[in-house]
Residue frames as a rotation matrix with the C-alpha (Angstrom) as fourth column:
UNK 1
0.367 0.560 -0.743 25.19
-0.445 0.807 0.388 3.82
0.817 0.188 0.545 -8.62
UNK 2
-0.588 -0.685 -0.429 27.56
0.096 0.468 -0.878 2.95
0.803 -0.558 -0.210 -5.81
UNK 3
-0.769 0.284 0.573 25.25
-0.632 -0.470 -0.616 4.54
0.095 -0.836 0.541 -3.26
UNK 4
0.223 0.962 -0.157 22.32
-0.928 0.259 0.267 2.27
0.297 0.086 0.951 -4.17
UNK 5
0.374 -0.132 -0.918 24.32
-0.018 0.989 -0.150 -0.87
0.927 0.073 0.367 -3.43
UNK 6
-0.685 -0.659 0.311 25.60
-0.279 -0.157 -0.948 0.33
0.673 -0.736 -0.076 -0.04
UNK 7
0.207 0.735 -0.646 24.09
0.527 0.472 0.706 -1.26
0.824 -0.487 -0.290 3.04
UNK 8
0.171 -0.247 -0.954 25.94
0.937 -0.257 0.235 1.05
-0.303 -0.934 0.188 5.42
UNK 9
0.960 0.259 0.105 25.79
0.278 -0.922 -0.267 4.85
0.027 0.286 -0.958 5.26
UNK 10
0.492 -0.847 -0.201 29.48
-0.194 -0.332 0.923 4.99
-0.849 -0.416 -0.327 6.24
UNK 11
-0.252 -0.591 0.766 30.36
0.604 0.522 0.602 3.46
-0.756 0.615 0.225 2.86
UNK 12
0.626 0.595 0.504 28.59
0.767 -0.350 -0.538 6.19
-0.144 0.723 -0.676 0.88
UNK 13
-0.423 -0.831 0.363 30.48
0.894 -0.447 0.020 8.93
0.146 0.333 0.932 -0.95
UNK 14
-0.369 0.369 0.853 27.82
0.144 -0.884 0.445 11.66
0.918 0.287 0.273 -0.82
UNK 15
-0.973 -0.193 -0.123 27.45
0.149 -0.128 -0.980 13.15
0.174 -0.973 0.154 2.63
UNK 16
-0.549 0.827 0.120 23.91
-0.835 -0.536 -0.122 14.45
-0.037 -0.167 0.985 2.24
UNK 17
0.202 0.616 -0.761 22.59
-0.602 0.691 0.400 11.10
0.772 0.377 0.511 1.08
UNK 18
-0.455 -0.456 -0.765 24.54
0.308 0.725 -0.616 9.29
0.835 -0.516 -0.189 3.80
UNK 19
-0.965 0.124 0.232 23.07
-0.263 -0.498 -0.827 11.61
0.013 -0.858 0.513 6.44
UNK 20
-0.119 0.989 -0.089 19.52
-0.979 -0.102 0.175 10.90
0.164 0.107 0.981 5.24
UNK 21
0.117 0.089 -0.989 20.17
-0.191 0.979 0.065 7.15
0.975 0.181 0.132 5.18
UNK 22
-0.825 -0.464 -0.324 21.52
0.247 0.220 -0.944 7.35
0.509 -0.858 -0.066 8.73
UNK 23
-0.714 0.617 0.332 18.44
-0.699 -0.592 -0.402 9.29
-0.052 -0.519 0.853 9.81
UNK 24
0.205 0.914 -0.349 15.98
-0.920 0.302 0.250 6.79
0.334 0.270 0.903 8.35
UNK 25
0.287 -0.135 -0.948 17.91
-0.048 0.987 -0.155 3.68
0.957 0.090 0.276 9.41
UNK 26
-0.437 -0.680 -0.589 19.45
0.544 0.322 -0.775 4.64
0.717 -0.659 0.229 12.73
UNK 27
-0.917 0.139 0.373 17.36
-0.354 -0.714 -0.604 7.29
0.182 -0.687 0.704 14.49
UNK 28
-0.710 0.701 0.070 14.20
0.437 0.517 -0.736 6.41
-0.552 -0.492 -0.673 16.37
UNK 29
-0.008 0.721 -0.693 12.23
-0.302 -0.662 -0.686 9.14
-0.953 0.204 0.223 14.56
UNK 30
-0.380 -0.225 -0.897 13.48
-0.916 -0.044 0.398 8.07
-0.129 0.973 -0.189 11.13
UNK 31
-0.998 0.016 -0.066 12.68
0.010 0.996 0.083 4.42
0.068 0.082 -0.994 11.79
UNK 32
-0.416 0.904 -0.095 9.15
0.345 0.060 -0.937 5.36
-0.841 -0.422 -0.337 12.91
UNK 33
-0.012 0.365 -0.931 8.64
-0.714 -0.655 -0.248 7.41
-0.700 0.661 0.269 9.73
UNK 34
-0.664 -0.316 -0.678 9.79
-0.724 0.499 0.477 4.50
0.188 0.807 -0.560 7.56
UNK 35
-0.923 0.368 0.114 7.61
0.290 0.859 -0.422 2.02
-0.254 -0.356 -0.900 9.46
UNK 36
-0.113 0.918 -0.379 4.56
-0.018 -0.383 -0.923 4.24
-0.993 -0.097 0.060 8.95
UNK 37
-0.132 0.003 -0.991 5.37
-0.928 -0.351 0.122 4.61
-0.348 0.936 0.050 5.25
UNK 38
-0.913 -0.239 -0.330 5.73
-0.343 0.887 0.310 0.83
0.218 0.396 -0.892 4.85
UNK 39
-0.690 0.720 0.073 2.47
0.398 0.462 -0.793 0.23
-0.605 -0.518 -0.605 6.74
UNK 40
0.009 0.680 -0.733 0.67
-0.452 -0.651 -0.609 2.77
-0.892 0.337 0.302 4.54
UNK 41
-0.432 -0.234 -0.871 1.96
-0.900 0.166 0.402 1.04
0.050 0.958 -0.282 1.40
UNK 42
-0.997 0.075 -0.009 0.89
0.076 0.987 -0.140 -2.35
-0.002 -0.140 -0.990 2.77
UNK 43
-0.381 0.915 -0.132 -2.59
0.236 -0.042 -0.971 -1.08
-0.894 -0.401 -0.200 3.57
UNK 44
-0.027 0.318 -0.948 -2.92
-0.799 -0.577 -0.171 0.49
-0.601 0.753 0.269 0.12
UNK 45
-0.751 -0.323 -0.576 -1.89
-0.619 0.649 0.442 -2.78
0.231 0.689 -0.687 -1.52
UNK 46
-0.874 0.476 0.094 -4.42
0.358 0.763 -0.539 -4.74
-0.328 -0.437 -0.837 0.55
UNK 47
-0.117 0.856 -0.503 -7.16
-0.134 -0.516 -0.846 -2.23
-0.984 -0.032 0.175 -0.33
UNK 48
-0.241 -0.037 -0.970 -6.34
-0.946 -0.216 0.243 -2.46
-0.218 0.976 0.017 -4.04
UNK 49
-0.966 -0.134 -0.221 -6.50
-0.178 0.964 0.196 -6.26
0.187 0.229 -0.955 -3.82
UNK 50
-0.589 0.808 -0.007 -9.90
0.391 0.278 -0.877 -6.12
-0.707 -0.520 -0.480 -2.12
UNK 51
0.012 0.576 -0.817 -11.21
-0.558 -0.674 -0.483 -3.72
-0.830 0.462 0.313 -4.77
UNK 52
-0.551 -0.277 -0.787 -9.95
-0.828 0.300 0.474 -5.95
0.105 0.913 -0.394 -7.57
UNK 53
-0.971 0.238 0.027 -11.60
0.225 0.945 -0.237 -8.99
-0.082 -0.224 -0.971 -5.96
UNK 54
-0.276 0.917 -0.287 -14.86
0.151 -0.254 -0.955 -7.09
-0.949 -0.307 -0.068 -5.60
UNK 55
-0.130 0.180 -0.975 -14.72
-0.864 -0.503 0.022 -6.05
-0.487 0.845 0.221 -9.25
UNK 56
-0.863 -0.209 -0.460 -14.26
-0.425 0.792 0.438 -9.66
0.273 0.573 -0.773 -10.33
UNK 57
-0.779 0.627 0.012 -17.19
0.466 0.592 -0.658 -10.74
-0.420 -0.507 -0.753 -8.16
UNK 58
-0.099 0.742 -0.663 -19.33
-0.294 -0.658 -0.693 -7.97
-0.951 0.126 0.284 -9.61
UNK 59
-0.418 -0.130 -0.899 -18.41
-0.904 -0.035 0.425 -9.06
-0.087 0.991 -0.103 -13.13
UNK 60
-0.996 0.046 -0.077 -19.42
0.043 0.998 0.047 -12.62
0.079 0.043 -0.996 -12.28
UNK 61
-0.526 0.837 0.150 -22.86
-0.655 -0.511 0.556 -11.36
0.542 0.194 0.818 -11.28
UNK 62
-0.211 0.446 -0.870 -23.73
0.300 0.877 0.376 -14.24
0.930 -0.181 -0.319 -8.97
UNK 63
-0.494 -0.092 -0.864 -23.27
0.862 0.077 -0.501 -12.76
0.112 -0.993 0.042 -5.50
UNK 64
0.705 0.707 0.056 -25.30
0.667 -0.688 0.286 -10.05
0.241 -0.165 -0.957 -3.82
UNK 65
0.288 -0.581 0.761 -23.65
-0.111 -0.809 -0.577 -6.73
0.951 0.082 -0.298 -3.11
UNK 66
0.687 0.030 0.726 -23.79
-0.717 -0.131 0.684 -7.53
0.116 -0.991 -0.068 0.59
UNK 67
0.886 -0.370 0.281 -21.93
0.278 0.907 0.317 -10.83
-0.372 -0.203 0.906 0.11
UNK 68
0.474 -0.739 0.478 -19.33
0.576 -0.151 -0.804 -9.16
0.666 0.656 0.354 -2.11
UNK 69
0.383 -0.294 0.876 -18.75
-0.550 -0.834 -0.039 -6.52
0.742 -0.467 -0.481 0.57
UNK 70
0.826 -0.021 0.564 -18.43
-0.499 0.439 0.747 -9.23
-0.264 -0.898 0.352 3.21
UNK 71
0.810 -0.499 0.307 -16.06
0.546 0.834 -0.085 -11.44
-0.213 0.237 0.948 1.21
UNK 72
0.326 -0.703 0.632 -13.90
0.544 -0.407 -0.734 -8.58
0.773 0.583 0.250 -0.06
UNK 73
-0.070 -0.324 -0.943 -13.82
0.983 -0.181 -0.010 -6.85
-0.168 -0.928 0.331 3.32
UNK 74
-0.887 -0.159 0.433 -15.10
0.297 -0.915 0.273 -3.59
0.353 0.371 0.859 1.90
UNK 75
-0.645 0.722 -0.251 -17.91
-0.113 -0.415 -0.903 -1.31
-0.756 -0.554 0.349 3.05
UNK 76
-0.059 0.738 0.673 -21.18
0.790 0.446 -0.420 -1.92
-0.610 0.507 -0.609 1.21
UNK 77
0.710 0.331 -0.621 -21.22
0.003 -0.884 -0.467 1.69
-0.704 0.330 -0.629 0.01
UNK 78
-0.190 -0.868 -0.459 -17.87
-0.661 -0.233 0.714 1.17
-0.726 0.439 -0.530 -1.70
UNK 79
-0.705 0.020 0.709 -19.11
0.379 0.855 0.353 -1.97
-0.599 0.518 -0.611 -3.47
UNK 80
0.407 0.908 0.098 -22.19
0.660 -0.218 -0.719 -0.03
-0.632 0.357 -0.688 -4.63
UNK 81
0.481 -0.326 -0.814 -19.90
-0.463 -0.883 0.080 2.69
-0.745 0.338 -0.575 -5.96
UNK 82
-0.645 -0.753 0.129 -17.79
-0.336 0.431 0.837 0.10
-0.686 0.497 -0.531 -7.82
UNK 83
-0.322 0.618 0.717 -20.95
0.744 0.634 -0.212 -1.33
-0.586 0.465 -0.664 -9.37
UNK 84
0.685 0.594 -0.421 -22.10
0.267 -0.743 -0.614 2.12
-0.677 0.308 -0.668 -10.43
UNK 85
0.044 -0.769 -0.638 -18.71
-0.663 -0.500 0.557 2.84
-0.747 0.399 -0.531 -12.04
UNK 86
-0.716 -0.327 0.617 -18.85
0.096 0.829 0.551 -0.49
-0.692 0.453 -0.562 -13.83
UNK 87
-0.042 0.820 0.571 -22.24
0.892 0.288 -0.348 0.20
-0.450 0.495 -0.743 -15.37
UNK 88
0.463 0.207 -0.862 -21.53
0.037 -0.976 -0.215 3.85
-0.886 0.068 -0.459 -16.19
């Protein structure tokens, strides 16, 4: 548990874990990998939010599919697919 509370790899007891932490926090390549991973997670979260919003709009039944796609920021084909899944 000590390792999870360390903010500096030099304070870690396990060399292998400390080496990996150093790589991801201190090397240019490691930092780029972590930045890409964080960006991918952010994009996935945004996409999930847009899909959930579109599903709520579909359930409401007031808006056209085109307006739902526009407001949710999703492609029209994806909104059509969500509607088909909802009615299936």
